[in-house]
C-alpha positions as CSV (number, residue, x, y, z in Angstrom):
1,X,0.0,0.0,0.0
2,X,2.8,2.4,0.9
3,X,4.5,1.8,-2.4
4,X,1.2,2.4,-4.2
5,X,0.7,5.8,-2.4
6,X,4.3,6.8,-3.3
7,X,3.6,6.0,-7.0
8,X,0.4,8.0,-6.9
9,X,2.2,11.0,-5.5
10,X,4.9,10.7,-8.2
11,X,2.1,10.9,-10.9
12,X,0.0,13.5,-9.3
13,X,2.6,16.0,-8.1
14,X,3.8,17.0,-11.6
15,X,0.1,17.5,-12.6
16,X,-0.4,19.7,-9.6
17,X,2.7,21.7,-10.3
18,X,1.6,22.2,-13.9
19,X,-1.8,23.5,-12.8
20,X,-0.2,25.9,-10.4
21,X,2.2,27.2,-13.1
22,X,-0.7,28.1,-15.4
23,X,-1.3,31.8,-15.7
24,X,-4.1,33.5,-14.0
25,X,-6.3,35.3,-16.5
26,X,-8.3,38.6,-16.3
27,X,-10.3,39.8,-19.3
28,X,-11.4,43.4,-19.0
29,X,-13.9,44.7,-21.5
30,X,-14.9,48.4,-21.9
31,X,-18.3,49.3,-23.2
32,X,-18.1,51.8,-26.2
33,X,-14.5,53.1,-25.7
34,X,-13.1,55.1,-28.6
35,X,-9.8,54.6,-30.4
36,X,-8.6,58.1,-29.4
37,X,-9.9,58.0,-25.9
38,X,-6.7,56.6,-24.3
39,X,-3.5,58.3,-23.4
40,X,-1.2,56.0,-25.4
41,X,-3.1,57.0,-28.5
42,X,-2.6,60.7,-27.8
43,X,-6.1,61.2,-26.2
44,X,-7.1,64.1,-23.9
45,X,-8.4,61.8,-21.2
46,X,-6.2,60.6,-18.3
47,X,-5.8,56.8,-18.6
48,X,-2.6,56.0,-16.6
49,X,-3.6,52.4,-15.9
50,X,-4.3,51.6,-19.5
51,X,-1.1,53.4,-20.5
52,X,0.7,51.2,-18.0
53,X,-0.6,48.0,-19.5
54,X,0.4,49.3,-22.9
55,X,4.0,50.0,-21.7
56,X,4.3,46.6,-19.9
57,X,2.4,44.5,-22.5
58,X,1.6,44.2,-26.1
59,X,-0.8,46.4,-28.1
60,X,-3.1,44.4,-30.3
61,X,-3.3,47.2,-32.8
62,X,-5.6,45.4,-35.3
63,X,-8.1,43.9,-32.9
64,X,-11.6,43.7,-34.3
65,X,-15.0,43.3,-32.7
66,X,-18.6,43.4,-33.9
67,X,-20.0,47.0,-34.1
68,X,-22.4,46.4,-31.1
69,X,-22.4,44.9,-27.7
70,X,-24.0,41.4,-27.3
71,X,-22.6,40.0,-30.6
72,X,-19.0,40.8,-29.4
73,X,-19.7,39.2,-26.0
74,X,-21.1,36.1,-27.7
75,X,-18.0,35.9,-30.0
76,X,-15.7,36.2,-27.0
77,X,-17.4,33.6,-24.9
78,X,-18.0,31.0,-27.6
79,X,-15.2,31.6,-30.1
80,X,-17.9,31.4,-32.8
81,X,-19.4,33.8,-35.3
82,X,-22.5,35.6,-33.8
83,X,-24.3,35.2,-37.2
84,X,-24.6,31.5,-36.4
85,X,-25.8,32.2,-32.8
86,X,-28.7,34.5,-33.8
87,X,-27.1,37.5,-32.1
88,X,-25.6,39.7,-34.8
89,X,-27.9,42.4,-36.1
90,X,-28.8,43.8,-32.6
91,X,-28.2,43.3,-28.9
92,X,-30.2,41.3,-26.5
93,X,-32.7,43.8,-25.2
94,X,-34.2,43.7,-21.7
95,X,-37.6,43.1,-23.2
96,X,-36.6,40.1,-25.3
97,X,-36.2,36.5,-24.3
98,X,-33.2,35.8,-26.5
99,X,-30.0,34.2,-25.3
100,X,-27.1,32.0,-26.4
101,X,-28.1,28.4,-27.1
102,X,-27.4,26.3,-24.0
103,X,-25.7,23.7,-26.1
104,X,-23.0,26.2,-27.1
105,X,-19.7,25.8,-25.1
106,X,-18.4,28.8,-23.3
107,X,-14.8,29.7,-22.7
108,X,-14.9,29.7,-18.9
109,X,-16.3,26.1,-19.0
110,X,-13.0,25.0,-20.6
111,X,-10.9,26.8,-18.0
112,X,-13.2,25.5,-15.2
113,X,-12.6,21.9,-16.5
114,X,-8.9,22.6,-16.5
115,X,-8.9,23.4,-12.7
116,X,-9.4,27.2,-12.8
117,X,-11.6,29.0,-10.4
118,X,-13.9,31.2,-12.5
119,X,-15.6,34.5,-11.8
120,X,-17.5,37.1,-13.7
121,X,-17.9,40.7,-12.3
122,X,-19.8,43.2,-14.4
123,X,-22.3,43.2,-17.2
124,X,-23.5,40.0,-18.8
125,X,-25.9,40.9,-21.7
126,X,-26.0,37.3,-23.1
127,X,-29.5,36.3,-22.0
128,X,-31.6,36.8,-18.9
129,X,-35.0,35.2,-19.5
130,X,-33.9,31.6,-18.6
131,X,-31.6,30.3,-15.9
132,X,-30.0,28.3,-18.6
133,X,-28.6,31.6,-20.0
134,X,-27.3,32.7,-16.7
135,X,-23.5,33.2,-16.1
136,X,-23.6,30.6,-13.3
137,X,-24.8,28.0,-15.9
138,X,-22.1,29.0,-18.4
139,X,-18.9,28.2,-16.5
140,X,-18.7,30.9,-13.9
141,X,-18.5,29.8,-10.3
142,X,-19.1,33.3,-9.1
143,X,-21.3,36.0,-10.8
144,X,-21.5,39.5,-9.4
145,X,-23.1,42.2,-11.4
146,X,-25.8,42.9,-14.0
147,X,-27.8,40.6,-16.4
148,X,-28.4,43.3,-19.0
149,X,-27.1,46.7,-20.0
150,X,-29.8,49.2,-18.9
151,X,-28.6,49.7,-15.4
152,X,-26.7,53.0,-14.9
153,X,-23.8,53.8,-12.7
154,X,-25.4,54.4,-9.3
155,X,-28.0,52.5,-7.2
156,X,-30.6,51.2,-7.7
157,X,-29.2,50.2,-11.1
158,X,-32.6,50.4,-12.7
159,X,-32.7,52.4,-15.9
160,X,-35.7,50.5,-17.2
161,X,-37.5,50.6,-13.8
162,X,-36.2,47.2,-12.5
163,X,-33.3,46.8,-10.2
164,X,-30.4,44.7,-11.8
165,X,-27.6,43.9,-9.3
166,X,-27.0,40.5,-8.0
167,X,-24.6,37.9,-6.6
168,X,-25.1,34.4,-7.9
169,X,-28.8,34.9,-8.5
170,X,-29.5,36.8,-5.3
171,X,-30.3,40.5,-5.4
172,X,-27.9,42.7,-3.4
173,X,-27.7,46.3,-2.2
174,X,-24.6,48.2,-3.0
175,X,-23.7,51.9,-2.6
176,X,-21.1,53.7,-4.6
177,X,-20.0,54.2,-8.2
178,X,-20.4,51.2,-10.5
179,X,-16.9,51.0,-11.9
180,X,-15.3,51.3,-8.4
181,X,-17.7,48.6,-7.1
182,X,-16.6,46.2,-9.7
183,X,-13.0,46.8,-9.0
184,X,-13.5,46.3,-5.3
185,X,-15.2,43.0,-5.9
186,X,-12.5,41.7,-8.3
187,X,-9.9,42.7,-5.8
188,X,-11.7,40.9,-3.0
189,X,-12.1,37.8,-5.2
190,X,-8.3,37.8,-5.9
191,X,-7.4,38.2,-2.3
192,X,-9.8,35.5,-1.1
193,X,-9.0,33.1,-3.9
194,X,-7.9,29.4,-3.5
195,X,-4.2,30.0,-3.8
196,X,-3.4,26.5,-5.1
197,X,-5.5,27.1,-8.2
198,X,-5.3,29.6,-11.0
199,X,-8.2,32.0,-11.6
200,X,-10.1,33.1,-14.7
201,X,-11.9,36.5,-14.2
202,X,-14.1,38.2,-16.7
203,X,-14.6,41.9,-15.9
204,X,-16.9,43.6,-18.4
205,X,-17.5,47.3,-17.4
206,X,-20.7,49.3,-18.1
207,X,-18.3,52.2,-18.7
208,X,-18.3,54.3,-20.8
209,X,-21.8,53.3,-22.1
210,X,-24.7,55.8,-22.0
211,X,-26.4,57.2,-20.0
212,X,-23.2,58.8,-18.8
213,X,-22.7,59.4,-15.0
214,X,-19.6,60.0,-12.9
215,X,-18.5,60.9,-9.4
216,X,-18.6,64.7,-8.6
217,X,-14.8,65.0,-8.5
218,X,-14.4,63.6,-12.0
219,X,-17.3,65.6,-13.4
220,X,-15.6,68.7,-12.1
221,X,-12.2,67.6,-13.4
222,X,-13.5,67.6,-17.0
223,X,-16.2,70.2,-16.8
224,X,-14.2,72.6,-19.1
225,X,-12.9,70.0,-21.5
226,X,-13.4,71.3,-25.1
227,X,-15.0,69.0,-27.6
228,X,-12.4,69.1,-30.4
229,X,-13.7,66.0,-32.3
230,X,-13.8,66.3,-36.1
231,X,-16.4,64.7,-38.3
232,X,-16.7,61.0,-38.1
233,X,-17.3,60.8,-41.8
234,X,-20.3,58.5,-41.4
235,X,-24.0,59.4,-41.9
236,X,-25.5,58.1,-38.6
237,X,-22.9,59.5,-36.4
238,X,-22.5,63.0,-38.0
239,X,-26.3,63.4,-38.4
240,X,-26.8,62.8,-34.7
241,X,-24.2,65.4,-33.8
242,X,-25.8,67.9,-36.2
243,X,-29.2,67.4,-34.7
244,X,-27.8,67.8,-31.2
245,X,-26.2,71.1,-32.1
246,X,-29.3,72.4,-33.8
247,X,-31.4,71.6,-30.7
248,X,-29.0,73.2,-28.3
249,X,-27.9,70.1,-26.5
250,X,-24.5,70.3,-24.7
251,X,-21.7,68.1,-25.8
252,X,-21.4,64.7,-24.1
253,X,-17.6,64.8,-24.3
254,X,-16.8,66.1,-20.8
255,X,-19.0,63.6,-19.0
256,X,-17.7,60.8,-21.3
257,X,-14.2,61.7,-20.3
258,X,-15.1,61.6,-16.6
259,X,-16.6,58.1,-17.1
260,X,-13.5,56.8,-18.9
261,X,-11.3,58.3,-16.2
262,X,-13.3,56.4,-13.5
263,X,-13.0,53.1,-15.4
264,X,-9.3,53.6,-15.7
265,X,-9.0,54.2,-12.0
266,X,-11.0,51.0,-11.4
267,X,-8.5,49.1,-13.6
268,X,-5.7,50.6,-11.6
269,X,-7.1,49.2,-8.4
270,X,-7.1,45.7,-9.9
271,X,-3.5,46.0,-11.1
272,X,-2.5,47.2,-7.7
273,X,-4.1,44.2,-6.1
274,X,-2.2,41.9,-8.4
275,X,1.0,43.6,-7.3
276,X,0.1,43.4,-3.7
277,X,-0.6,39.7,-4.0
278,X,2.7,39.1,-5.8
279,X,1.0,37.5,-8.8
280,X,1.2,40.2,-11.5
281,X,4.0,38.4,-13.4
282,X,2.0,35.3,-14.0
283,X,-1.3,36.9,-14.7
284,X,-2.5,37.6,-18.3
285,X,-4.5,40.8,-18.4
286,X,-6.4,41.3,-21.6
287,X,-8.2,44.6,-22.3
288,X,-10.4,45.6,-25.2
289,X,-13.5,47.6,-26.0
290,X,-16.6,45.7,-27.0
291,X,-17.0,47.9,-30.1
292,X,-15.8,51.2,-31.4
293,X,-16.6,54.3,-29.5
294,X,-20.1,55.7,-29.4
295,X,-19.2,58.8,-31.3
296,X,-22.7,59.9,-31.9
297,X,-24.1,62.9,-30.1
298,X,-25.1,61.4,-26.8
299,X,-22.1,59.0,-26.7
300,X,-19.1,61.4,-26.6
301,X,-16.4,59.0,-27.8
302,X,-13.7,59.8,-30.3
303,X,-12.4,57.3,-32.9
304,X,-10.1,59.6,-34.9
305,X,-8.4,59.0,-37.2
306,X,-10.6,56.0,-37.8
307,X,-13.9,56.5,-39.7
308,X,-17.3,56.1,-38.0
309,X,-18.1,54.5,-34.7
310,X,-20.4,52.2,-32.8
311,X,-23.1,50.5,-34.8
312,X,-21.2,50.9,-38.0
313,X,-18.8,48.7,-39.9
314,X,-16.3,51.4,-40.7
315,X,-13.0,50.9,-38.9
316,X,-14.1,53.2,-36.1
317,X,-16.9,50.8,-35.3
318,X,-15.0,47.5,-35.3
319,X,-11.3,48.2,-34.8
320,X,-10.9,48.8,-31.1
321,X,-8.3,49.6,-28.4
322,X,-6.8,46.3,-27.1
323,X,-3.9,45.4,-24.9
324,X,-2.4,42.1,-23.5
325,X,0.0,41.9,-20.6
326,X,1.8,38.9,-19.3
327,X,5.2,39.9,-17.8
328,X,6.4,36.4,-17.3
329,X,6.1,35.6,-21.0
330,X,6.0,38.9,-23.0
331,X,8.2,41.9,-23.3
332,X,6.5,45.3,-22.7
333,X,6.0,48.0,-25.2
334,X,5.5,45.7,-28.2
335,X,2.8,45.9,-30.9
336,X,1.1,43.1,-32.8
337,X,-0.2,44.5,-36.1
338,X,-1.9,41.4,-37.5
339,X,-5.7,41.0,-37.6
340,X,-7.2,39.4,-34.5
341,X,-10.9,39.3,-33.6
342,X,-13.0,38.7,-30.5
343,X,-13.7,35.2,-31.8
344,X,-9.9,34.5,-31.6
345,X,-9.7,35.2,-27.8
346,X,-10.9,31.8,-26.7
347,X,-8.5,29.7,-28.7
348,X,-5.6,32.2,-28.1
349,X,-5.9,32.2,-24.3
350,X,-6.5,28.5,-24.3
351,X,-3.2,27.9,-26.1
352,X,-1.3,30.4,-23.9
353,X,-2.5,28.7,-20.7
354,X,-2.2,25.1,-22.0
355,X,-6.0,24.6,-21.7
356,X,-7.8,22.3,-24.1
357,X,-11.0,23.9,-25.6
358,X,-14.0,21.8,-24.8
359,X,-16.2,22.7,-27.8
360,X,-17.0,19.2,-28.9
361,X,-20.3,19.8,-30.5
362,X,-19.7,23.0,-32.5
363,X,-16.5,24.1,-34.2
364,X,-14.7,27.3,-33.3
365,X,-14.7,30.0,-35.9
366,X,-11.8,31.8,-34.2
367,X,-8.1,30.8,-34.4
368,X,-5.3,31.1,-31.9
369,X,-3.2,34.1,-32.4
370,X,-0.8,33.2,-29.6
371,X,2.1,32.4,-32.0
372,X,1.8,35.9,-33.5
373,X,1.6,37.6,-30.0
374,X,4.3,35.6,-28.3
375,X,6.8,34.9,-31.2
376,X,5.9,37.4,-33.9
377,X,4.9,34.6,-36.3
378,X,3.1,35.8,-39.4
379,X,-0.5,34.5,-39.6
380,X,-1.9,36.0,-42.8
381,X,-5.7,36.6,-43.0
382,X,-6.6,35.2,-46.4
383,X,-10.1,34.1,-45.3
384,X,-12.7,36.8,-44.6
385,X,-14.0,38.3,-41.4
386,X,-17.6,39.4,-41.5
387,X,-19.4,41.9,-39.2
388,X,-22.8,43.6,-39.3
389,X,-25.2,45.8,-37.4
390,X,-28.8,46.9,-37.8
391,X,-28.5,49.3,-34.8
392,X,-29.9,51.8,-34.2
393,X,-32.3,52.2,-37.2
394,X,-34.4,49.1,-38.1
395,X,-34.0,48.2,-41.7
396,X,-30.8,50.2,-42.1
397,X,-27.9,47.6,-42.1
398,X,-24.2,47.9,-42.4
399,X,-22.0,44.9,-43.4
400,X,-18.4,44.3,-44.0
401,X,-16.2,41.5,-45.3
402,X,-12.4,42.0,-45.1
403,X,-9.0,40.3,-44.9
404,X,-5.4,41.6,-45.1
405,X,-6.0,42.9,-48.6
406,X,-9.5,44.2,-49.2
407,X,-12.4,45.5,-47.2
408,X,-15.9,45.9,-48.5
409,X,-18.4,48.0,-46.5
410,X,-22.0,47.7,-47.6
411,X,-24.8,50.1,-46.5
412,X,-28.2,48.6,-47.1
413,X,-31.4,50.6,-46.6
414,X,-34.4,48.4,-46.6
415,X,-37.8,49.9,-47.3
416,X,-41.2,48.4,-47.5
417,X,-41.1,47.8,-51.2
418,X,-37.4,48.2,-52.1
419,X,-33.8,48.2,-50.9
420,X,-30.8,50.3,-51.8
421,X,-27.2,49.1,-51.5
422,X,-24.2,51.4,-51.4
423,X,-20.7,49.7,-51.7
424,X,-17.4,51.1,-50.4
425,X,-14.2,49.2,-51.3
426,X,-10.8,49.8,-49.7
427,X,-7.3,48.4,-49.7
428,X,-7.5,48.4,-46.0
429,X,-3.8,47.7,-45.3
430,X,-2.9,50.8,-47.3
431,X,-5.9,53.0,-46.4
432,X,-6.8,52.1,-42.8
433,X,-8.8,55.3,-42.3
434,X,-11.1,54.5,-45.3
435,X,-10.7,57.6,-47.5
436,X,-10.4,56.1,-51.0
437,X,-13.5,54.2,-52.2
438,X,-12.3,51.9,-55.0
439,X,-15.6,50.3,-55.7
440,X,-15.9,51.7,-59.2
441,X,-12.4,50.7,-60.1
442,X,-12.6,47.1,-59.0
443,X,-16.2,46.0,-59.7
444,X,-15.1,42.3,-59.8
445,X,-13.8,42.5,-56.3
446,X,-17.0,44.2,-55.1
447,X,-19.0,41.5,-56.7
448,X,-17.0,38.7,-55.1
449,X,-17.1,40.2,-51.6
450,X,-20.7,41.1,-51.9
451,X,-21.5,37.5,-52.8
452,X,-19.7,36.3,-49.7
453,X,-21.6,38.7,-47.5
454,X,-24.9,37.6,-49.1
455,X,-24.2,33.9,-48.4
456,X,-22.9,34.7,-44.8
457,X,-26.2,36.5,-44.1
458,X,-28.1,33.3,-44.9
459,X,-26.7,31.7,-41.8
460,X,-28.7,33.9,-39.5
461,X,-31.5,32.1,-37.6
462,X,-34.9,33.6,-38.6
463,X,-35.7,34.3,-35.0
464,X,-32.4,36.1,-34.3
465,X,-32.2,39.5,-32.7
466,X,-33.3,42.6,-34.6
467,X,-33.2,46.3,-33.9
468,X,-35.9,47.0,-31.2
469,X,-35.0,50.3,-29.4
470,X,-38.3,50.3,-27.5
471,X,-40.1,47.5,-25.9
472,X,-43.4,46.0,-27.1
473,X,-46.3,48.3,-26.3
474,X,-47.1,48.2,-22.6
475,X,-44.1,46.0,-21.6
476,X,-43.0,46.5,-18.0
477,X,-39.7,45.5,-16.3
478,X,-39.7,43.2,-13.3
479,X,-39.2,44.9,-9.9
480,X,-36.0,42.8,-9.5
481,X,-34.2,41.2,-12.4
482,X,-32.6,38.6,-10.1
483,X,-36.1,37.0,-10.0
484,X,-36.6,37.1,-13.7
485,X,-34.7,34.1,-15.2
486,X,-37.0,31.0,-15.3
487,X,-35.4,28.3,-13.0
488,X,-34.0,25.3,-14.8
489,X,-36.3,22.9,-12.9
490,X,-39.3,24.8,-14.2
491,X,-38.3,24.5,-17.9
492,X,-38.0,21.5,-20.2
493,X,-34.7,19.7,-20.4
494,X,-34.3,20.1,-24.2
495,X,-34.8,23.1,-26.5
496,X,-38.3,23.5,-28.0
497,X,-38.5,22.0,-31.6
498,X,-40.6,24.8,-33.1
499,X,-43.9,24.7,-35.0
500,X,-43.0,22.6,-38.1
501,X,-43.1,18.8,-37.7
502,X,-39.7,17.1,-38.1
503,X,-40.4,15.9,-41.7
504,X,-41.2,19.5,-42.8
505,X,-38.3,21.3,-41.2
506,X,-35.7,20.8,-43.9
507,X,-38.0,21.7,-46.8
508,X,-39.2,24.8,-44.9
509,X,-35.6,25.8,-44.2
510,X,-34.8,25.4,-47.9
511,X,-37.9,27.6,-48.7
512,X,-36.7,30.3,-46.4
513,X,-33.5,30.5,-48.5
514,X,-31.7,33.8,-47.9
515,X,-34.2,34.8,-45.3
516,X,-32.4,32.7,-42.7
517,X,-32.3,29.4,-40.9
518,X,-34.9,27.3,-39.2
519,X,-32.3,24.6,-38.4
520,X,-29.8,25.7,-35.7
521,X,-26.2,25.9,-36.8
522,X,-27.2,24.9,-40.4
523,X,-24.5,26.0,-42.9
524,X,-26.2,25.4,-46.2
525,X,-24.5,24.5,-49.5
526,X,-24.4,27.7,-51.5
527,X,-26.2,26.2,-54.5
528,X,-29.1,24.9,-52.4
529,X,-29.9,28.1,-50.5
530,X,-30.9,26.2,-47.3
531,X,-32.2,23.0,-45.8
532,X,-29.3,21.0,-47.1
533,X,-26.8,21.5,-44.3
534,X,-23.1,20.7,-44.6
535,X,-22.8,19.2,-41.2
């Protein structure tokens, strides 16, 4: 027996050491931060904490997200294209029952299976109507924060009339400023962690999303900040600013700056905690914004010199501020200028940490960019990345398809009896700020990329999210959102099959054609239009 115990220790001790050597991971996500809103990009807002991460880490200078919130978070958590998930055109609104399919595998589930302790502190925004959509069911041991986005920065966190602040399904009372509250909770979690296990923390801020609010000292600090932003060179954004000026509304820039400053201070608190605990060297800190800055009138962000902003597929809406720091493995002050997307985060961090992704049912659309980050390996982007948004105007879409060479931006305005399409083609590596539209010079490239966008759009589930800025007539929020998700024991064990009988589902999917998919995760053959799924 004694010999058997010694043999077991000989096997298990190296495994334990390997687990302990794995890096801790913190993913921080800003909400609507602009390209020019940070100090290391020459911005006029104080961001010493982000500047520190830039100096001590690697700037991911061509990091891309979707133009709006929920799709980026879905891509981050699953490593899959939001068009497949039914969350691409618009966010998950408080008044909808949408969420990410419970059969989709989430990144923290893989880290949890590898022995990580997992926590989420902040804004979820990936489903709130069912407990099956809840963070505690998607790989997070600990959830502290908000189910959706309409919460604000001060108690009672209830922009839509219902309180939304909880800890693991139980409503809690908290006083203070939201960004600071999140930092305090992350710091507490780090100090109280199980020290023999690595941790995985997801920290999605509300900041600097509207409606903008900040502590009095920060409001005073930026009260006289002049709004020097130039035109965004995009219709939606510039129209909103013009209307705001004509109606005598004050600029949102000073309050926006105050909110960004507060977020940066919160990030600084977490960095200080890592230093105090002596674990900063072996902790990966990844930061990025969920989409380009909200540069429209009420948003206050600045994406210069990039074009456009949130809700748009111009670079200003999808190319975002992003940083990664891991002192034990990466030299500071570096820059990675290759294309990386939110879908790539899951496989990238998994490779960096030696974690095996557990997505057995559905394939990842993202790829690991760790060789490029760690070793400078060239990983050319020959295949296309696609993004879209129908937000804020229903029926007014923006699309893009791009790689290292070309980028096509399509503006589609859909009326009741017709639709208009405007194409913009760029050599994006040579013209990153999108000044020179080459669509008329290269019609064959436009035709090819437009065809790829057309097919990509057919992957969208017919019941996926759409732009719904206001709720159905008469909708009312619950008094407490913590009570809102339907408990698992009160719902069926499997997903509802839908109205069509099984024998009719494939023919009906085929008949829907380019309108979208009835069959989940169906990727149809291009010649068939739908119903004949590749998998």
